[in-house]
ZAMARGU-4260 file (C-alpha; in steps of 0.2 Angstrom, whole numbers, plus 5000, padded with zeros to 4 digits):
<rodrens>
0) 5184/5939/4920 | 5172/5953/4921 | 5161/5956/4937 | 5143/5951/4933 | 5131/5962/4943
5) 5114/5952/4943 | 5097/5963/4943 | 5081/5954/4945 | 5063/5962/4940 | 5051/5964/4954
10) 5038/5953/4945 | 5051/5937/4946 | 5055/5939/4963 | 5036/5941/4968 | 5032/5926/4958
15) 5047/5916/4967 | 5039/5919/4984 | 5020/5919/4981 | 5017/5907/4966 | 5010/5890/4970
20) 5020/5884/4954 | 5037/5885/4961 | 5045/5877/4945 | 5039/5889/4934 | 5045/5904/4946
25) 5062/5896/4947 | 5062/5894/4928 | 5060/5912/4926 | 5073/5916/4938 | 5086/5905/4931
30) 5082/5911/4913 | 5085/5930/4918 | 5101/5926/4928 | 5109/5916/4913 | 5104/5929/4900
35) 5113/5942/4910 | 5128/5930/4912 | 5128/5928/4892 | 5127/5947/4890 | 5141/5949/4902
40) 5152/5937/4892 | 5148/5945/4876 | 5153/5962/4883 | 5170/5954/4889 | 5174/5947/4872
45) 5169/5963/4862 | 5178/5973/4874 | 5164/5985/4878 | 5145/5985/4884 | 5131/5988/4872
50) 5132/6004/4864 | 5148/6009/4874 | 5161/6019/4866 | 5178/6012/4871 | 5196/6011/4865
55) 5196/5993/4870 | 5182/5988/4858 | 5187/5974/4847 | 5170/5969/4838 | 5152/5973/4838
60) 5136/5964/4843 | 5125/5957/4829 | 5108/5953/4839 | 5106/5936/4847 | 5098/5919/4843
65) 5087/5910/4854 | 5093/5892/4862 | 5083/5882/4873 | 5089/5871/4887 | 5080/5858/4897
70) 5082/5859/4915 | 5073/5850/4930 | 5062/5866/4932 | 5057/5868/4914 | 5063/5873/4898
75) 5073/5889/4898 | 5074/5901/4883 | 5090/5909/4883 | 5097/5924/4871 | 5114/5918/4864
80) 5123/5933/4858 | 5130/5936/4841 | 5145/5945/4836 | 5147/5953/4819 | 5167/5949/4816
85) 5168/5932/4826 | 5159/5918/4835 | 5153/5921/4852 | 5160/5907/4864 | 5153/5901/4882
90) 5157/5888/4893 | 5139/5890/4899 | 5133/5875/4888 | 5147/5864/4891 | 5139/5856/4908
95) 5122/5855/4900 | 5129/5845/4885 | 5138/5833/4896 | 5121/5832/4906 | 5112/5831/4890
100) 5124/5817/4883 | 5122/5808/4900 | 5103/5808/4899 | 5103/5801/4881 | 5115/5786/4886
105) 5104/5783/4901 | 5089/5783/4890 | 5098/5770/4878 | 5104/5760/4893 | 5086/5759/4899
110) 5080/5752/4883 | 5095/5739/4882 | 5090/5733/4899 | 5071/5730/4894 | 5063/5746/4899
115) 5049/5750/4887 | 5051/5766/4876 | 5035/5771/4884 | 5041/5771/4901 | 5058/5780/4895
120) 5047/5793/4889 | 5037/5795/4905 | 5054/5795/4916 | 5062/5807/4906 | 5046/5820/4906
125) 5046/5817/4925 | 5064/5821/4927 | 5067/5834/4915 | 5050/5842/4911 | 5052/5837/4893
130) 5043/5824/4884 | 5052/5812/4872 | 5041/5802/4859 | 5043/5783/4856 | 5051/5788/4841
135) 5062/5800/4848 | 5069/5788/4860 | 5072/5775/4846 | 5081/5788/4836 | 5093/5792/4851
140) 5096/5774/4853 | 5103/5774/4835 | 5118/5780/4843 | 5123/5763/4848 | 5124/5758/4829
145) 5142/5763/4827 | 5147/5755/4844 | 5139/5739/4840 | 5146/5738/4822 | 5163/5741/4827
150) 5161/5726/4841 | 5154/5714/4828 | 5168/5718/4815 | 5182/5718/4828 | 5197/5707/4824
155) 5198/5690/4834 | 5215/5690/4840 | 5216/5675/4852 | 5215/5656/4849 | 5198/5648/4855
160) 5200/5630/4858 | 5181/5629/4864 | 5167/5637/4855 | 5149/5637/4860 | 5135/5642/4849
165) 5116/5643/4849 | 5101/5652/4841 | 5086/5659/4848 | 5070/5665/4838 | 5062/5683/4840
170) 5049/5692/4830 | 5054/5706/4819 | 5043/5718/4808 | 5048/5717/4789 | 5039/5723/4774
175) 5023/5726/4785 | 5023/5709/4791 | 5029/5701/4807 | 5042/5688/4805 | 5051/5675/4815
180) 5070/5678/4814 | 5084/5667/4821 | 5097/5677/4831 | 5113/5667/4829 | 5126/5669/4844
185) 5144/5661/4846 | 5154/5662/4862 | 5172/5656/4864 | 5184/5651/4878 | 5201/5660/4874
190) 5219/5653/4878 | 5218/5662/4894 | 5203/5654/4900 | 5191/5669/4899 | 5175/5669/4888
195) 5171/5681/4874 | 5157/5686/4864 | 5164/5679/4846 | 5149/5687/4836 | 5131/5687/4833
200) 5120/5688/4817 | 5102/5688/4811 | 5095/5674/4800 | 5078/5669/4792 | 5081/5651/4798
205) 5095/5640/4806 | 5099/5633/4789 | 5116/5626/4784 | 5119/5640/4773 | 5115/5653/4787
210) 5126/5645/4800 | 5141/5642/4787 | 5140/5660/4782 | 5140/5665/4801 | 5155/5654/4805
215) 5165/5659/4789 | 5162/5678/4795 | 5170/5673/4812 | 5185/5664/4803 | 5187/5679/4791
220) 5189/5690/4808 | 5202/5678/4814 | 5194/5664/4824 | 5207/5650/4824 | 5212/5636/4836
225) 5195/5628/4837 | 5196/5611/4846 | 5178/5608/4852 | 5161/5615/4846 | 5147/5614/4858
230) 5129/5615/4852 | 5112/5607/4850 | 5108/5594/4837 | 5099/5606/4824 | 5103/5598/4808
235) 5109/5614/4798 | 5119/5619/4812 | 5129/5602/4813 | 5131/5602/4796 | 5140/5619/4796
240) 5150/5614/4809 | 5157/5600/4801 | 5160/5610/4785 | 5168/5625/4793 | 5178/5617/4806
245) 5185/5601/4799 | 5199/5598/4813 | 5187/5600/4827 | 5176/5588/4837 | 5158/5592/4839
250) 5149/5590/4857 | 5130/5588/4856 | 5123/5598/4872 | 5119/5585/4885 | 5104/5595/4891
255) 5096/5596/4875 | 5100/5577/4872 | 5091/5573/4889 | 5076/5582/4883 | 5075/5572/4866
260) 5077/5556/4876 | 5063/5561/4889 | 5052/5567/4875 | 5051/5549/4868 | 5049/5541/4886
265) 5033/5537/4894 | 5030/5549/4908 | 5030/5536/4922 | 5047/5530/4917 | 5055/5548/4915
270) 5062/5550/4932 | 5072/5533/4931 | 5078/5537/4913 | 5084/5555/4918 | 5094/5547/4933
275) 5102/5534/4921 | 5107/5548/4909 | 5116/5557/4923 | 5125/5543/4928 | 5131/5541/4911
280) 5136/5559/4909 | 5146/5558/4925 | 5155/5543/4922 | 5174/5544/4925 | 5179/5534/4910
285) 5171/5530/4892 | 5171/5512/4895 | 5161/5514/4911 | 5149/5526/4902 | 5146/5513/4888
290) 5143/5500/4900 | 5129/5510/4909 | 5123/5514/4891 | 5121/5496/4887 | 5113/5492/4903
295) 5100/5505/4901 | 5096/5500/4883 | 5093/5482/4889 | 5084/5488/4904 | 5071/5499/4894
300) 5071/5491/4876 | 5053/5486/4878 | 5046/5498/4889 | 5054/5514/4880 | 5060/5509/4863
305) 5059/5525/4855 | 5069/5534/4868 | 5083/5519/4868 | 5084/5523/4850 | 5090/5540/4853
310) 5101/5536/4866 | 5109/5522/4854 | 5111/5535/4840 | 5117/5550/4849 | 5128/5541/4862
315) 5145/5545/4853 | 5141/5563/4849 | 5134/5568/4867 | 5149/5559/4874 | 5163/5568/4864
320) 5168/5578/4878 | 5175/5563/4887 | 5191/5565/4876 | 5194/5580/4888 | 5203/5580/4905
325) 5190/5577/4918 | 5190/5595/4926 | 5185/5602/4909 | 5170/5591/4906 | 5157/5599/4917
330) 5159/5616/4908 | 5159/5609/4890 | 5146/5595/4890 | 5132/5607/4888 | 5129/5624/4880
335) 5121/5630/4896 | 5133/5645/4896 | 5125/5653/4882 | 5108/5647/4887 | 5109/5658/4902
340) 5114/5672/4891 | 5099/5669/4881 | 5088/5670/4895 | 5095/5688/4898 | 5092/5692/4880
345) 5073/5685/4883 | 5071/5696/4897 | 5074/5711/4887 | 5065/5703/4872 | 5049/5701/4881
350) 5047/5720/4885 | 5050/5724/4867 | 5039/5709/4860 | 5041/5714/4841 | 5057/5723/4834
355) 5052/5737/4822 | 5066/5730/4810 | 5082/5720/4809 | 5094/5734/4813 | 5084/5737/4830
360) 5086/5719/4835 | 5104/5720/4831 | 5107/5736/4840 | 5099/5733/4856 | 5104/5714/4858
365) 5121/5719/4852 | 5123/5731/4865 | 5118/5718/4879 | 5131/5707/4872 | 5145/5720/4872
370) 5140/5723/4891 | 5141/5704/4894 | 5158/5703/4885 | 5165/5717/4895 | 5160/5709/4911
375) 5168/5692/4906 | 5184/5701/4901 | 5186/5709/4918 | 5181/5694/4928 | 5187/5678/4933
380) 5193/5665/4920 | 5180/5652/4915 | 5193/5639/4914 | 5211/5636/4919 | 5218/5632/4903
385) 5236/5625/4909 | 5231/5607/4911 | 5222/5607/4894 | 5237/5612/4884 | 5248/5599/4892
390) 5235/5587/4889 | 5233/5593/4870 | 5251/5592/4867 | 5251/5573/4869 | 5233/5570/4863
395) 5221/5573/4849 | 5204/5580/4853 | 5192/5568/4845 | 5174/5563/4845 | 5172/5546/4854
400) 5169/5531/4843
</rodrens>
């Protein structure tokens, strides 16, 4: 490569050593050096210096165009040479392009992880000397769209004996109004015992239609082998589970069930009722659980009649997990695993408060779910499935009647 002799103007050197604004002085210095590098590279590609007569000349210059680069010491205005018979090429910007891409990805990650766009703008201005508006940050985050879309529409290639579903509500701006939207999420336990984010969707409500459409989309992508679905007792959700998963058992979340029972219990009796429910849930056999239920209902029939009605009506659904081997019951008797995921979503959502549109909700929460899926995929097994498949070969998983 041609040797480059850098020359610096006296005023640049003077400013470098005397100016209080060191960033501005270094910016001028760096701008001068890089412009001379670009000029030397142009001379090498043309085969001659500017205005030089040479037998090695293989092209001519055609002026230059300005290009800005944002650096830690300010924005540099560089003169990018133009060639009359070809395109000037330089590796000078490659590192900048990688840095720029890293910056954009970092900004996107900051927003996904719950940093407000206002704070992102302030941080990038502090680091790079360039301010990014709230709308610019949002536009940059749209780079997540193809990644999230690919993840949402990927083929599900395993069998998923256990599926846990839930919904949370968040606020979205739509047609100049703020509306409450349901964010539907499904996770599955695969044949190898690891968890996976199966899918997610946005719906106006938790109606049977919304859940049915969501489940149908999962099945169309390859969801098969479902033996047990765990969820709360929302009417539309339960109806959709029974409609879409004919051969699967439904496990009503015991945590939600306990809340339902305690809501109907006089406050002074709540600690006792809570302990009784715990004993029922942890019973080693269904016969023992039924006996404890009967004893509980008899004891509190007069002092907490509404709560006992809930216990009697919901017992079979809340104890469906008893048809599984003991080691699987604790992990599958509640939807707590997805509830913890919802807490992470809520932590981000509280920063944003109101999503500007549905696409933004899918984009940002979808990116979070992709990150969680990657952690699960590379982490430990959620369940060891060998014993389950041995058990399944001789038993049919059904709801307790």
